[in-house]
N, C-alpha and C positions, 0 to 999 in steps of 0.2 A: 521547529525544523521541518522543513519539506522533505519530500520522499524522492527527490531526483538523484540523489548519490546512493548507489547500491551500498557502500561500506557504512552508511548510517542506519540502514535497515537490517534488523537482526531478529532471528527466529525467536519468539516468545515476547517481542515488543507489543505495546499497545498502539494501534495506528487507527487513522480514519482513512478510508480508501473510497473512490468513486468507482461505481460498477458501470460496465459499457452502456446498459439501458439509462443510467442516470447522468451520462456525460453532458447532455444539453441543459439539465436542470442545475447540476452541480451538487446533487444530494449526496451526503457522505454517510458511510456506514462504519461504525466503531467495531473493532476486533482485535484478536491476537493473532500474530503471524505465525502460521504453521509452515509454509514453503515460500521461498523466494523463487519466482519464476523467470524473472529477467536475468539474462546472463551477462549484458554488458554494465560497464562501472558506472554510466551515467544514461539517464533517459529523460528527455525534456518535459514528458507528460507524467513522470513518476514510475517508479519501480514497480513491476506488476508482482503482486503476491496472492497466494491462498490464505485464507483466514482458517481459524480451528473450525468455524462453522461451515466451511466448504465454499464460500464466497470468494469470488476472484474478482480482483479490481486494482487499480493504481493507487499507490500511496500518495496522499495529498498533505498528510500531516503526521508526524511522530508525537505521541503523547508521552509525557513524563511518568516515570515509574512503571 
């Protein structure tokens, strides 16, 4: 599942995000959602979140479990 729909992204979910410096390479970072930063219901590049590690990025994939 991709992370473009805010309703699909939950606090505590395991996700893969792309950070701003990694947008060109597409390198993904895995973590647990601490805060959802995007206010709109949909975003074409992914919902922006803050992970428990403090990393901020846009959700590219929501992982099961």
